[in-house]
N, CA, C and O atoms as a GROMACS GRO file, in nm:
protein
  580
    1MET      N    1   6.624  -0.517   3.303
    1MET     CA    2   6.565  -0.567   3.363
    1MET      C    3   6.382  -0.556   3.328
    1MET      O    4   6.321  -0.471   3.263
    2LEU      N    5   6.334  -0.672   3.396
    2LEU     CA    6   6.175  -0.635   3.404
    2LEU      C    7   6.127  -0.588   3.515
    2LEU      O    8   6.169  -0.643   3.617
    3THR      N    9   6.011  -0.456   3.534
    3THR     CA   10   5.974  -0.440   3.660
    3THR      C   11   5.871  -0.554   3.717
    3THR      O   12   5.861  -0.667   3.670
    4ASP      N   13   5.812  -0.513   3.805
    4ASP     CA   14   5.714  -0.591   3.840
    4ASP      C   15   5.608  -0.615   3.775
    4ASP      O   16   5.564  -0.730   3.767
    5GLN      N   17   5.533  -0.487   3.703
    5GLN     CA   18   5.426  -0.462   3.612
    5GLN      C   19   5.489  -0.547   3.509
    5GLN      O   20   5.394  -0.580   3.437
    6GLN      N   21   5.600  -0.602   3.461
    6GLN     CA   22   5.623  -0.617   3.322
    6GLN      C   23   5.686  -0.773   3.358
    6GLN      O   24   5.738  -0.825   3.259
    7ALA      N   25   5.689  -0.857   3.487
    7ALA     CA   26   5.705  -0.959   3.504
    7ALA      C   27   5.657  -1.086   3.424
    7ALA      O   28   5.535  -1.102   3.431
    8MET      N   29   5.734  -1.196   3.340
    8MET     CA   30   5.648  -1.262   3.319
    8MET      C   31   5.584  -1.381   3.406
    8MET      O   32   5.647  -1.465   3.470
    9VAL      N   33   5.444  -1.369   3.394
    9VAL     CA   34   5.409  -1.493   3.463
    9VAL      C   35   5.346  -1.634   3.388
    9VAL      O   36   5.257  -1.647   3.304
   10ARG      N   37   5.441  -1.742   3.462
   10ARG     CA   38   5.428  -1.872   3.338
   10ARG      C   39   5.344  -1.966   3.420
   10ARG      O   40   5.360  -2.020   3.530
   11ALA      N   41   5.232  -1.968   3.311
   11ALA     CA   42   5.150  -2.078   3.337
   11ALA      C   43   5.161  -2.178   3.252
   11ALA      O   44   5.216  -2.171   3.143
   12ALA      N   45   5.071  -2.344   3.332
   12ALA     CA   46   5.008  -2.468   3.189
   12ALA      C   47   4.900  -2.490   3.207
   12ALA      O   48   4.841  -2.500   3.315
   13GLY      N   49   4.852  -2.503   3.070
   13GLY     CA   50   4.675  -2.591   3.091
   13GLY      C   51   4.660  -2.722   3.026
   13GLY      O   52   4.757  -2.797   3.018
   14GLY      N   53   4.561  -2.749   2.986
   14GLY     CA   54   4.504  -2.850   2.916
   14GLY      C   55   4.378  -2.831   2.855
   14GLY      O   56   4.295  -2.756   2.906
   15ILE      N   57   4.354  -2.903   2.733
   15ILE     CA   58   4.217  -2.924   2.693
   15ILE      C   59   4.177  -3.058   2.712
   15ILE      O   60   4.230  -3.131   2.630
   16ILE      N   61   4.086  -3.128   2.806
   16ILE     CA   62   4.023  -3.228   2.853
   16ILE      C   63   3.952  -3.312   2.768
   16ILE      O   64   3.837  -3.266   2.773
   17TRP      N   65   3.951  -3.411   2.690
   17TRP     CA   66   3.859  -3.428   2.632
   17TRP      C   67   3.799  -3.563   2.643
   17TRP      O   68   3.842  -3.647   2.722
   18ARG      N   69   3.691  -3.584   2.557
   18ARG     CA   70   3.697  -3.756   2.586
   18ARG      C   71   3.553  -3.743   2.462
   18ARG      O   72   3.482  -3.650   2.424
   19ARG      N   73   3.566  -3.922   2.421
   19ARG     CA   74   3.489  -3.963   2.334
   19ARG      C   75   3.350  -4.011   2.382
   19ARG      O   76   3.366  -4.079   2.484
   20SER      N   77   3.220  -4.001   2.346
   20SER     CA   78   3.149  -4.026   2.390
   20SER      C   79   3.035  -4.063   2.298
   20SER      O   80   3.038  -4.040   2.177
   21GLY      N   81   2.907  -4.137   2.377
   21GLY     CA   82   2.813  -4.218   2.278
   21GLY      C   83   2.862  -4.271   2.184
   21GLY      O   84   2.980  -4.257   2.152
   22ASP      N   85   2.758  -4.358   2.109
   22ASP     CA   86   2.801  -4.536   1.992
   22ASP      C   87   2.858  -4.463   1.900
   22ASP      O   88   2.896  -4.533   1.806
   23ARG      N   89   2.893  -4.290   1.883
   23ARG     CA   90   2.931  -4.232   1.744
   23ARG      C   91   3.068  -4.184   1.795
   23ARG      O   92   3.136  -4.122   1.713
   24GLY      N   93   3.126  -4.207   1.934
   24GLY     CA   94   3.234  -4.171   1.983
   24GLY      C   95   3.260  -3.985   1.891
   24GLY      O   96   3.331  -3.933   1.805
   25ARG      N   97   3.145  -3.951   1.987
   25ARG     CA   98   3.126  -3.784   1.942
   25ARG      C   99   3.270  -3.738   2.027
   25ARG      O  100   3.332  -3.812   2.103
   26LEU      N  101   3.298  -3.620   2.000
   26LEU     CA  102   3.441  -3.547   2.055
   26LEU      C  103   3.332  -3.454   2.136
   26LEU      O  104   3.223  -3.410   2.100
   27GLU      N  105   3.425  -3.439   2.298
   27GLU     CA  106   3.344  -3.366   2.411
   27GLU      C  107   3.478  -3.325   2.447
   27GLU      O  108   3.579  -3.393   2.428
   28LEU      N  109   3.472  -3.157   2.526
   28LEU     CA  110   3.596  -3.122   2.537
   28LEU      C  111   3.546  -3.048   2.736
   28LEU      O  112   3.449  -2.984   2.775
   29ALA      N  113   3.613  -3.078   2.775
   29ALA     CA  114   3.558  -3.026   2.930
   29ALA      C  115   3.583  -2.843   2.926
   29ALA      O  116   3.662  -2.800   2.843
   30LEU      N  117   3.533  -2.775   2.990
   30LEU     CA  118   3.513  -2.656   2.990
   30LEU      C  119   3.507  -2.608   3.143
   30LEU      O  120   3.456  -2.700   3.208
   31VAL      N  121   3.532  -2.526   3.205
   31VAL     CA  122   3.549  -2.508   3.357
   31VAL      C  123   3.467  -2.326   3.379
   31VAL      O  124   3.478  -2.224   3.311
   32HIS      N  125   3.401  -2.355   3.487
   32HIS     CA  126   3.328  -2.166   3.495
   32HIS      C  127   3.458  -2.149   3.610
   32HIS      O  128   3.507  -2.239   3.678
   33ARG      N  129   3.494  -2.008   3.608
   33ARG     CA  130   3.544  -1.987   3.672
   33ARG      C  131   3.466  -1.848   3.801
   33ARG      O  132   3.466  -1.734   3.755
   34ALA      N  133   3.421  -1.862   3.914
   34ALA     CA  134   3.315  -1.789   3.955
   34ALA      C  135   3.387  -1.681   3.971
   34ALA      O  136   3.351  -1.583   3.905
   35ALA      N  137   3.480  -1.670   4.042
   35ALA     CA  138   3.568  -1.543   4.071
   35ALA      C  139   3.600  -1.424   3.946
   35ALA      O  140   3.623  -1.303   3.944
   36TYR      N  141   3.588  -1.523   3.857
   36TYR     CA  142   3.608  -1.385   3.717
   36TYR      C  143   3.524  -1.408   3.610
   36TYR      O  144   3.509  -1.336   3.511
   37ASP      N  145   3.447  -1.560   3.647
   37ASP     CA  146   3.276  -1.554   3.564
   37ASP      C  147   3.319  -1.548   3.431
   37ASP      O  148   3.280  -1.464   3.350
   38ASP      N  149   3.418  -1.658   3.404
   38ASP     CA  150   3.465  -1.716   3.290
   38ASP      C  151   3.421  -1.844   3.236
   38ASP      O  152   3.362  -1.917   3.316
   39TRP      N  153   3.442  -1.892   3.098
   39TRP     CA  154   3.453  -1.996   3.101
   39TRP      C  155   3.579  -2.058   3.002
   39TRP      O  156   3.569  -2.048   2.880
   40THR      N  157   3.662  -2.104   3.046
   40THR     CA  158   3.762  -2.129   2.968
   40THR      C  159   3.863  -2.296   3.061
   40THR      O  160   3.843  -2.378   3.152
   41PHE      N  161   3.936  -2.272   2.990
   41PHE     CA  162   4.036  -2.444   3.024
   41PHE      C  163   4.135  -2.461   3.098
   41PHE      O  164   4.242  -2.406   3.071
   42PRO      N  165   4.121  -2.545   3.212
   42PRO     CA  166   4.235  -2.592   3.342
   42PRO      C  167   4.321  -2.528   3.317
   42PRO      O  168   4.377  -2.570   3.216
   43LYS      N  169   4.380  -2.415   3.372
   43LYS     CA  170   4.566  -2.395   3.395
   43LYS      C  171   4.574  -2.290   3.500
   43LYS      O  172   4.509  -2.202   3.557
   44GLY      N  173   4.709  -2.356   3.491
   44GLY     CA  174   4.740  -2.222   3.647
   44GLY      C  175   4.902  -2.186   3.628
   44GLY      O  176   4.974  -2.209   3.531
   45LYS      N  177   4.938  -2.118   3.765
   45LYS     CA  178   5.070  -2.087   3.750
   45LYS      C  179   5.153  -2.209   3.789
   45LYS      O  180   5.107  -2.294   3.865
   46LEU      N  181   5.288  -2.217   3.731
   46LEU     CA  182   5.390  -2.314   3.796
   46LEU      C  183   5.416  -2.270   3.905
   46LEU      O  184   5.397  -2.155   3.945
   47VAL      N  185   5.490  -2.417   3.996
   47VAL     CA  186   5.583  -2.393   4.129
   47VAL      C  187   5.717  -2.429   4.086
   47VAL      O  188   5.750  -2.516   4.005
   48GLU      N  189   5.770  -2.370   4.135
   48GLU     CA  190   5.911  -2.385   4.199
   48GLU      C  191   6.011  -2.495   4.130
   48GLU      O  192   6.040  -2.575   4.219
   49GLY      N  193   6.072  -2.530   4.016
   49GLY     CA  194   6.094  -2.681   4.011
   49GLY      C  195   5.991  -2.719   3.947
   49GLY      O  196   6.007  -2.839   3.968
   50GLU      N  197   5.888  -2.714   3.880
   50GLU     CA  198   5.839  -2.772   3.780
   50GLU      C  199   5.806  -2.749   3.679
   50GLU      O  200   5.776  -2.632   3.653
   51THR      N  201   5.794  -2.869   3.558
   51THR     CA  202   5.786  -2.825   3.433
   51THR      C  203   5.684  -2.815   3.398
   51THR      O  204   5.590  -2.860   3.463
   52ASP      N  205   5.666  -2.738   3.255
   52ASP     CA  206   5.525  -2.723   3.194
   52ASP      C  207   5.468  -2.800   3.202
   52ASP      O  208   5.358  -2.789   3.257
   53GLN      N  209   5.514  -2.918   3.151
   53GLN     CA  210   5.412  -3.045   3.157
   53GLN      C  211   5.318  -3.100   3.281
   53GLN      O  212   5.196  -3.108   3.293
   54GLU      N  213   5.436  -3.137   3.373
   54GLU     CA  214   5.408  -3.136   3.563
   54GLU      C  215   5.278  -3.031   3.613
   54GLU      O  216   5.191  -3.059   3.694
   55ALA      N  217   5.296  -2.900   3.535
   55ALA     CA  218   5.194  -2.807   3.620
   55ALA      C  219   5.077  -2.801   3.544
   55ALA      O  220   4.982  -2.746   3.600
   56ALA      N  221   5.063  -2.840   3.440
   56ALA     CA  222   4.942  -2.881   3.358
   56ALA      C  223   4.889  -2.969   3.388
   56ALA      O  224   4.768  -2.967   3.407
   57LEU      N  225   4.956  -3.066   3.400
   57LEU     CA  226   4.851  -3.203   3.461
   57LEU      C  227   4.789  -3.199   3.609
   57LEU      O  228   4.682  -3.251   3.641
   58ARG      N  229   4.892  -3.114   3.712
   58ARG     CA  230   4.869  -3.090   3.854
   58ARG      C  231   4.724  -2.969   3.833
   58ARG      O  232   4.636  -2.977   3.920
   59GLU      N  233   4.709  -2.889   3.747
   59GLU     CA  234   4.673  -2.761   3.760
   59GLU      C  235   4.496  -2.842   3.698
   59GLU      O  236   4.381  -2.804   3.717
   60ALA      N  237   4.547  -2.949   3.631
   60ALA     CA  238   4.415  -2.988   3.566
   60ALA      C  239   4.307  -3.043   3.698
   60ALA      O  240   4.199  -3.009   3.745
   61GLU      N  241   4.377  -3.117   3.713
   61GLU     CA  242   4.344  -3.231   3.866
   61GLU      C  243   4.290  -3.118   3.935
   61GLU      O  244   4.172  -3.092   3.908
   62GLU      N  245   4.356  -3.036   4.031
   62GLU     CA  246   4.292  -2.941   4.095
   62GLU      C  247   4.226  -2.843   4.061
   62GLU      O  248   4.204  -2.753   4.142
   63GLU      N  249   4.184  -2.842   3.950
   63GLU     CA  250   4.087  -2.733   3.904
   63GLU      C  251   3.950  -2.813   3.900
   63GLU      O  252   3.847  -2.764   3.946
   64THR      N  253   3.955  -2.937   3.842
   64THR     CA  254   3.865  -3.024   3.795
   64THR      C  255   3.817  -3.163   3.871
   64THR      O  256   3.714  -3.222   3.838
   65GLY      N  257   3.919  -3.216   3.996
   65GLY     CA  258   3.908  -3.330   4.017
   65GLY      C  259   3.934  -3.453   3.943
   65GLY      O  260   3.916  -3.563   3.996
   66LEU      N  261   3.984  -3.438   3.802
   66LEU     CA  262   3.992  -3.562   3.700
   66LEU      C  263   4.184  -3.567   3.702
   66LEU      O  264   4.267  -3.477   3.693
   67ARG      N  265   4.196  -3.702   3.718
   67ARG     CA  266   4.331  -3.717   3.680
   67ARG      C  267   4.344  -3.728   3.521
   67ARG      O  268   4.243  -3.765   3.463
   68CYS      N  269   4.471  -3.698   3.435
   68CYS     CA  270   4.464  -3.673   3.327
   68CYS      C  271   4.616  -3.729   3.275
   68CYS      O  272   4.703  -3.727   3.362
   69ARG      N  273   4.656  -3.779   3.141
   69ARG     CA  274   4.768  -3.827   3.063
   69ARG      C  275   4.733  -3.717   2.958
   69ARG      O  276   4.635  -3.690   2.888
   70ALA      N  277   4.871  -3.659   2.980
   70ALA     CA  278   4.931  -3.593   2.834
   70ALA      C  279   4.910  -3.627   2.715
   70ALA      O  280   4.907  -3.746   2.685
   71GLY      N  281   4.894  -3.545   2.640
   71GLY     CA  282   4.886  -3.594   2.514
   71GLY      C  283   5.022  -3.515   2.408
   71GLY      O  284   5.143  -3.518   2.430
   72ASP      N  285   4.944  -3.447   2.286
   72ASP     CA  286   5.051  -3.338   2.199
   72ASP      C  287   5.024  -3.204   2.287
   72ASP      O  288   4.915  -3.166   2.330
   73PHE      N  289   5.141  -3.148   2.303
   73PHE     CA  290   5.160  -3.020   2.288
   73PHE      C  291   5.104  -2.948   2.196
   73PHE      O  292   5.120  -2.973   2.076
   74LEU      N  293   5.010  -2.822   2.253
   74LEU     CA  294   4.931  -2.733   2.188
   74LEU      C  295   4.968  -2.612   2.159
   74LEU      O  296   4.889  -2.524   2.123
   75GLY      N  297   5.086  -2.598   2.172
   75GLY     CA  298   5.138  -2.473   2.215
   75GLY      C  299   5.153  -2.332   2.315
   75GLY      O  300   5.137  -2.360   2.434
   76LYS      N  301   5.170  -2.242   2.298
   76LYS     CA  302   5.173  -2.147   2.391
   76LYS      C  303   5.108  -2.014   2.336
   76LYS      O  304   5.124  -1.956   2.228
   77VAL      N  305   5.005  -1.974   2.478
   77VAL     CA  306   4.946  -1.851   2.411
   77VAL      C  307   5.007  -1.772   2.524
   77VAL      O  308   5.036  -1.817   2.635
   78ARG      N  309   5.024  -1.624   2.472
   78ARG     CA  310   5.024  -1.507   2.548
   78ARG      C  311   4.924  -1.386   2.539
   78ARG      O  312   4.852  -1.344   2.449
   79TYR      N  313   4.951  -1.346   2.676
   79TYR     CA  314   4.904  -1.216   2.683
   79TYR      C  315   4.868  -1.128   2.824
   79TYR      O  316   4.908  -1.188   2.924
   80ARG      N  317   4.815  -1.025   2.846
   80ARG     CA  318   4.850  -0.961   2.947
   80ARG      C  319   4.726  -1.015   3.017
   80ARG      O  320   4.627  -1.052   2.955
   81ASP      N  321   4.740  -1.018   3.181
   81ASP     CA  322   4.674  -1.078   3.285
   81ASP      C  323   4.610  -0.943   3.307
   81ASP      O  324   4.632  -0.831   3.260
   82ARG      N  325   4.503  -1.004   3.417
   82ARG     CA  326   4.441  -0.826   3.475
   82ARG      C  327   4.558  -0.786   3.525
   82ARG      O  328   4.622  -0.743   3.429
   83ARG      N  329   4.627  -0.774   3.632
   83ARG     CA  330   4.722  -0.649   3.680
   83ARG      C  331   4.836  -0.670   3.581
   83ARG      O  332   4.953  -0.686   3.617
   84GLY      N  333   4.786  -0.670   3.417
   84GLY     CA  334   4.879  -0.617   3.307
   84GLY      C  335   5.044  -0.646   3.301
   84GLY      O  336   5.143  -0.586   3.259
   85ARG      N  337   5.014  -0.771   3.368
   85ARG     CA  338   5.165  -0.856   3.335
   85ARG      C  339   5.159  -0.937   3.274
   85ARG      O  340   5.061  -1.011   3.285
   86LEU      N  341   5.275  -0.969   3.162
   86LEU     CA  342   5.291  -1.074   3.051
   86LEU      C  343   5.249  -1.195   3.096
   86LEU      O  344   5.308  -1.237   3.195
   87LYS      N  345   5.130  -1.287   3.032
   87LYS     CA  346   5.138  -1.431   3.111
   87LYS      C  347   5.171  -1.515   3.010
   87LYS      O  348   5.135  -1.462   2.904
   88THR      N  349   5.223  -1.624   2.990
   88THR     CA  350   5.237  -1.734   2.911
   88THR      C  351   5.204  -1.851   2.956
   88THR      O  352   5.235  -1.893   3.068
   89VAL      N  353   5.122  -1.926   2.850
   89VAL     CA  354   5.043  -2.021   2.911
   89VAL      C  355   5.069  -2.145   2.808
   89VAL      O  356   5.033  -2.147   2.690
   90ALA      N  357   5.127  -2.231   2.864
   90ALA     CA  358   5.154  -2.398   2.802
   90ALA      C  359   5.045  -2.474   2.791
   90ALA      O  360   4.980  -2.488   2.894
   91TYR      N  361   4.994  -2.543   2.661
   91TYR     CA  362   4.863  -2.618   2.663
   91TYR      C  363   4.914  -2.750   2.596
   91TYR      O  364   4.985  -2.763   2.496
   92TRP      N  365   4.847  -2.864   2.698
   92TRP     CA  366   4.860  -2.996   2.575
   92TRP      C  367   4.717  -3.034   2.596
   92TRP      O  368   4.626  -3.007   2.674
   93GLU      N  369   4.742  -3.126   2.466
   93GLU     CA  370   4.564  -3.184   2.480
   93GLU      C  371   4.602  -3.316   2.636
   93GLU      O  372   4.709  -3.363   2.675
   94MET      N  373   4.465  -3.334   2.684
   94MET     CA  374   4.474  -3.456   2.758
   94MET      C  375   4.323  -3.535   2.759
   94MET      O  376   4.209  -3.493   2.737
   95ARG      N  377   4.365  -3.643   2.789
   95ARG     CA  378   4.251  -3.776   2.857
   95ARG      C  379   4.260  -3.813   2.980
   95ARG      O  380   4.355  -3.862   3.042
   96VAL      N  381   4.144  -3.784   3.014
   96VAL     CA  382   4.065  -3.853   3.163
   96VAL      C  383   4.164  -3.995   3.208
   96VAL      O  384   4.170  -4.073   3.113
   97SER      N  385   4.216  -4.028   3.292
   97SER     CA  386   4.250  -4.134   3.329
   97SER      C  387   4.194  -4.180   3.422
   97SER      O  388   4.187  -4.302   3.433
   98GLY      N  389   4.114  -4.063   3.550
   98GLY     CA  390   4.058  -4.106   3.648
   98GLY      C  391   4.001  -3.976   3.726
   98GLY      O  392   4.017  -3.860   3.690
   99GLY      N  393   3.925  -4.025   3.851
   99GLY     CA  394   3.865  -3.904   3.936
   99GLY      C  395   3.747  -3.897   3.860
   99GLY      O  396   3.703  -3.947   3.756
  100ARG      N  397   3.708  -3.804   3.960
  100ARG     CA  398   3.566  -3.722   3.934
  100ARG      C  399   3.571  -3.556   3.975
  100ARG      O  400   3.649  -3.509   4.057
  101PHE      N  401   3.482  -3.486   3.909
  101PHE     CA  402   3.456  -3.372   3.898
  101PHE      C  403   3.427  -3.325   4.054
  101PHE      O  404   3.354  -3.397   4.122
  102ARG      N  405   3.481  -3.211   4.107
  102ARG     CA  406   3.417  -3.134   4.254
  102ARG      C  407   3.462  -3.002   4.222
  102ARG      O  408   3.564  -2.949   4.177
  103SER      N  409   3.323  -2.961   4.270
  103SER     CA  410   3.366  -2.821   4.275
  103SER      C  411   3.438  -2.776   4.370
  103SER      O  412   3.434  -2.842   4.474
  104ASN      N  413   3.546  -2.628   4.371
  104ASN     CA  414   3.630  -2.596   4.443
  104ASN      C  415   3.644  -2.503   4.450
  104ASN      O  416   3.547  -2.454   4.392
  105ALA      N  417   3.756  -2.363   4.512
  105ALA     CA  418   3.724  -2.244   4.534
  105ALA      C  419   3.752  -2.182   4.413
  105ALA      O  420   3.699  -2.072   4.396
  106GLU      N  421   3.822  -2.227   4.326
  106GLU     CA  422   3.866  -2.190   4.189
  106GLU      C  423   3.783  -2.233   4.123
  106GLU      O  424   3.750  -2.135   4.056
  107VAL      N  425   3.695  -2.349   4.080
  107VAL     CA  426   3.607  -2.384   3.964
  107VAL      C  427   3.497  -2.407   4.043
  107VAL      O  428   3.509  -2.436   4.162
  108ASP      N  429   3.362  -2.396   3.972
  108ASP     CA  430   3.223  -2.404   4.061
  108ASP      C  431   3.168  -2.507   3.957
  108ASP      O  432   3.108  -2.597   4.016
  109GLU      N  433   3.168  -2.526   3.814
  109GLU     CA  434   3.148  -2.588   3.720
  109GLU      C  435   3.202  -2.661   3.604
  109GLU      O  436   3.230  -2.580   3.515
  110LEU      N  437   3.224  -2.763   3.575
  110LEU     CA  438   3.240  -2.846   3.402
  110LEU      C  439   3.165  -2.871   3.387
  110LEU      O  440   3.083  -2.914   3.468
  111ARG      N  441   3.149  -2.852   3.232
  111ARG     CA  442   3.078  -2.911   3.128
  111ARG      C  443   3.154  -2.988   3.028
  111ARG      O  444   3.268  -2.951   3.000
  112TRP      N  445   3.117  -3.064   2.984
  112TRP     CA  446   3.153  -3.160   2.864
  112TRP      C  447   3.113  -3.106   2.773
  112TRP      O  448   2.994  -3.087   2.799
  113LEU      N  449   3.144  -3.046   2.628
  113LEU     CA  450   3.076  -2.999   2.564
  113LEU      C  451   3.139  -3.047   2.392
  113LEU      O  452   3.259  -3.069   2.377
  114THR      N  453   3.044  -3.056   2.276
  114THR     CA  454   3.094  -3.070   2.188
  114THR      C  455   3.191  -2.946   2.156
  114THR      O  456   3.201  -2.853   2.236
  115PRO      N  457   3.263  -2.951   2.032
  115PRO     CA  458   3.358  -2.843   1.989
  115PRO      C  459   3.265  -2.693   1.936
  115PRO      O  460   3.306  -2.579   1.956
  116ASP      N  461   3.147  -2.723   1.873
  116ASP     CA  462   3.101  -2.654   1.818
  116ASP      C  463   3.025  -2.547   1.927
  116ASP      O  464   3.006  -2.427   1.910
  117ILE      N  465   2.993  -2.623   2.035
  117ILE     CA  466   2.940  -2.524   2.154
  117ILE      C  467   3.030  -2.501   2.225
  117ILE      O  468   3.016  -2.380   2.248
  118ALA      N  469   3.126  -2.539   2.284
  118ALA     CA  470   3.260  -2.531   2.372
  118ALA      C  471   3.289  -2.369   2.266
  118ALA      O  472   3.257  -2.260   2.314
  119LEU      N  473   3.337  -2.375   2.156
  119LEU     CA  474   3.372  -2.218   2.067
  119LEU      C  475   3.266  -2.108   2.130
  119LEU      O  476   3.303  -1.997   2.171
  120GLN      N  477   3.146  -2.148   2.132
  120GLN     CA  478   3.056  -2.069   2.191
  120GLN      C  479   3.044  -1.962   2.292
  120GLN      O  480   3.011  -1.844   2.298
  121LEU      N  481   3.104  -2.098   2.401
  121LEU     CA  482   3.085  -2.035   2.512
  121LEU      C  483   3.207  -1.982   2.588
  121LEU      O  484   3.209  -1.890   2.670
  122LEU      N  485   3.331  -2.072   2.534
  122LEU     CA  486   3.477  -1.979   2.539
  122LEU      C  487   3.485  -1.858   2.562
  122LEU      O  488   3.453  -1.788   2.466
  123THR      N  489   3.533  -1.775   2.707
  123THR     CA  490   3.504  -1.649   2.737
  123THR      C  491   3.650  -1.592   2.662
  123THR      O  492   3.635  -1.473   2.634
  124TYR      N  493   3.781  -1.642   2.626
  124TYR     CA  494   3.855  -1.578   2.560
  124TYR      C  495   3.880  -1.625   2.435
  124TYR      O  496   3.859  -1.741   2.402
  125ARG      N  497   3.939  -1.509   2.338
  125ARG     CA  498   3.959  -1.523   2.207
  125ARG      C  499   4.086  -1.657   2.171
  125ARG      O  500   4.101  -1.721   2.067
  126GLN      N  501   4.148  -1.663   2.276
  126GLN     CA  502   4.322  -1.724   2.275
  126GLN      C  503   4.259  -1.852   2.300
  126GLN      O  504   4.301  -1.957   2.251
  127ASP      N  505   4.154  -1.842   2.378
  127ASP     CA  506   4.117  -2.010   2.401
  127ASP      C  507   4.060  -2.051   2.282
  127ASP      O  508   4.117  -2.146   2.229
  128ARG      N  509   3.960  -2.005   2.224
  128ARG     CA  510   3.911  -2.054   2.091
  128ARG      C  511   4.011  -2.074   1.982
  128ARG      O  512   4.027  -2.185   1.931
  129ARG      N  513   4.067  -1.986   1.953
  129ARG     CA  514   4.190  -2.020   1.867
  129ARG      C  515   4.297  -2.100   1.889
  129ARG      O  516   4.382  -2.129   1.805
  130LEU      N  517   4.289  -2.158   2.080
  130LEU     CA  518   4.385  -2.290   2.107
  130LEU      C  519   4.301  -2.392   2.046
  130LEU      O  520   4.357  -2.488   1.993
  131LEU      N  521   4.124  -2.383   2.046
  131LEU     CA  522   4.056  -2.505   2.035
  131LEU      C  523   4.103  -2.512   1.855
  131LEU      O  524   4.146  -2.606   1.788
  132GLY      N  525   4.076  -2.390   1.824
  132GLY     CA  526   4.124  -2.439   1.648
  132GLY      C  527   4.238  -2.511   1.642
  132GLY      O  528   4.215  -2.615   1.581
  133THR      N  529   4.359  -2.503   1.678
  133THR     CA  530   4.479  -2.560   1.728
  133THR      C  531   4.419  -2.722   1.712
  133THR      O  532   4.438  -2.794   1.614
  134LEU      N  533   4.338  -2.760   1.841
  134LEU     CA  534   4.319  -2.900   1.844
  134LEU      C  535   4.277  -2.964   1.745
  134LEU      O  536   4.353  -3.045   1.692
  135LEU      N  537   4.176  -2.948   1.706
  135LEU     CA  538   4.092  -2.981   1.612
  135LEU      C  539   4.149  -2.958   1.449
  135LEU      O  540   4.102  -3.012   1.348
  136LYS      N  541   4.233  -2.889   1.456
  136LYS     CA  542   4.307  -2.895   1.315
  136LYS      C  543   4.343  -2.987   1.242
  136LYS      O  544   4.414  -3.047   1.322
  137GLY      N  545   4.348  -3.042   1.153
  137GLY     CA  546   4.354  -3.161   1.119
  137GLY      C  547   4.308  -3.281   1.177
  137GLY      O  548   4.384  -3.377   1.191
  138ASP      N  549   4.174  -3.283   1.216
  138ASP     CA  550   4.094  -3.401   1.252
  138ASP      C  551   4.142  -3.447   1.428
  138ASP      O  552   4.075  -3.528   1.492
  139ARG      N  553   4.258  -3.383   1.480
  139ARG     CA  554   4.271  -3.404   1.612
  139ARG      C  555   4.132  -3.378   1.689
  139ARG      O  556   4.035  -3.323   1.638
  140PRO      N  557   4.140  -3.432   1.831
  140PRO     CA  558   4.254  -3.517   1.880
  140PRO      C  559   4.247  -3.666   1.816
  140PRO      O  560   4.138  -3.721   1.829
  141ARG      N  561   4.332  -3.726   1.761
  141ARG     CA  562   4.380  -3.814   1.680
  141ARG      C  563   4.427  -3.940   1.711
  141ARG      O  564   4.382  -4.046   1.668
  142HIS      N  565   4.542  -3.919   1.806
  142HIS     CA  566   4.615  -4.003   1.845
  142HIS      C  567   4.591  -4.135   1.988
  142HIS      O  568   4.666  -4.223   2.029
  143TRP      N  569   4.421  -4.083   2.039
  143TRP     CA  570   4.394  -4.141   2.075
  143TRP      C  571   4.281  -4.228   2.072
  143TRP      O  572   4.190  -4.155   2.111
  144ASN      N  573   4.231  -4.346   2.048
  144ASN     CA  574   4.153  -4.384   1.980
  144ASN      C  575   4.052  -4.388   2.126
  144ASN      O  576   4.089  -4.334   2.231
  145HIS      N  577   3.951  -4.444   2.115
  145HIS     CA  578   3.814  -4.450   2.210
  145HIS      C  579   3.891  -4.558   2.343
  145HIS      O  580   3.825  -4.592   2.441
   0.00000   0.00000   0.00000
């Protein structure tokens, strides 16, 4: 049996992307969380009865104001959170279908960045690895502009 410190925290999120400009340059949405002073992808804990994908879409909208459609599943990352609990986060690639960014209690800034700049700005190694998964094999590829 897991103790409180060992309890698994389940969360989900996404890498939100778009194509912009005449050349359809790939841009990714990174969020800044003032409470942690970090740059990351939108994510959050599941609520009871929610699937991983439902949570990922909900959290993306809550943190960014953007309504999204989920694309390919990118995998899960696991790490210890700030309280020492094991946390697993399931991620999808996401494309914006509406809405606009509004700063909120969790996220004070959103930046649209090219992959090379995003890799430099991301705070966490697991986020950089996740972005590498997205870009592997010339992804995202299933949604043309």
